[in-house]
C-alpha positions in Angstrom: -74.2 112.0 -177.4 -76.4 114.4 -175.4 -74.9 117.5 -177.2 -75.2 116.1 -180.7 -78.7 114.7 -179.9 -79.8 118.1 -178.6 -78.2 119.8 -181.6 -80.1 117.4 -184.0 -83.4 118.1 -182.3 -82.8 121.8 -182.3 -81.8 121.7 -186.0 -85.0 119.8 -186.9 -87.2 122.2 -184.8 -85.7 125.1 -186.7 -86.2 123.5 -190.1 -89.8 122.7 -189.2 -90.4 126.2 -188.2 -88.9 127.5 -191.5 -91.0 125.0 -193.4 -94.1 126.3 -191.7 -93.2 129.8 -192.6 -92.5 128.9 -196.2 -95.9 127.2 -196.5 -97.5 130.3 -194.9 -95.8 132.5 -197.6 -96.7 130.0 -200.3 -93.0 129.4 -201.1 -93.2 125.7 -201.9 -89.8 125.6 -203.6 -88.2 126.7 -200.3 -90.4 124.2 -198.5 -89.1 121.4 -200.7 -85.5 122.4 -200.1 -86.1 122.5 -196.3 -87.9 119.1 -196.4 -84.7 117.5 -197.8 -82.7 119.0 -195.0 -85.3 117.8 -192.5 -84.9 114.3 -193.7 -81.2 114.5 -193.0 -81.9 115.8 -189.5 -84.4 113.0 -188.9 -81.8 110.5 -189.9 -79.5 112.0 -187.3 -82.2 111.8 -184.6 -83.0 108.2 -185.6 -79.4 107.4 -184.5 -80.1 108.5 -180.9 -79.9 105.6 -178.5 -83.2 104.4 -177.2 -82.1 104.9 -173.6 -81.2 108.5 -174.4 -84.5 109.2 -176.2 -86.3 109.2 -172.9 -84.4 112.3 -171.9 -85.8 114.1 -174.9 -89.5 112.9 -174.7 -90.9 116.4 -174.2 -88.9 117.7 -177.1 -90.0 114.9 -179.3 -93.6 115.8 -178.4 -92.9 119.4 -179.4 -91.5 118.2 -182.8 -94.6 116.1 -183.3 -96.8 119.2 -182.6 -94.8 121.1 -185.3 -95.2 118.2 -187.7 -99.0 118.2 -187.1 -99.2 122.0 -187.6 -97.2 121.7 -190.9 -99.4 118.8 -192.1 -102.6 121.0 -191.4 -101.1 123.9 -193.3 -100.1 121.7 -196.3 -103.6 120.2 -196.3 -105.1 123.7 -196.3 -102.8 124.8 -199.1 -103.7 121.8 -201.1 -107.3 122.5 -200.7 -106.8 126.1 -201.8 -104.9 125.0 -204.9 -107.6 122.5 -205.7 -110.3 125.2 -205.5 -108.2 127.5 -207.7 -107.7 124.7 -210.3 -111.5 124.2 -210.3 -112.0 127.9 -211.0 -109.5 127.8 -213.8 -111.3 124.8 -215.3 -114.6 126.6 -215.1 -113.1 129.7 -216.8 -111.7 127.5 -219.6 -115.1 126.0 -220.2 -116.7 129.4 -220.2 -114.1 130.8 -222.7 -114.6 127.7 -224.9 -118.4 128.3 -225.0 -117.8 131.9 -226.0 -115.3 130.9 -228.6 -117.7 128.3 -230.1 -120.5 130.8 -230.2 -118.6 133.4 -232.3 
């Protein structure tokens, strides 16, 4: 089980790193696709025996750090999109005022 457990952990790490890069590039369709693959990798990791998990404690911490980084990046992207939506809303209001004053 060690080899498949290690492979599953490595696979998830690679997927998380790719997700981080996709968010950095603003490629959210790629992010969504990778998120589905990450779910499958997480299911594999969930099958690891509790006794074996201790062997991978440091790697699990590393995965958690990647998840935290991804979460922060998604939060920042959400904030950016929210600000852009507010700007669009303000522009629409301004255009409506101009249109009504014609």
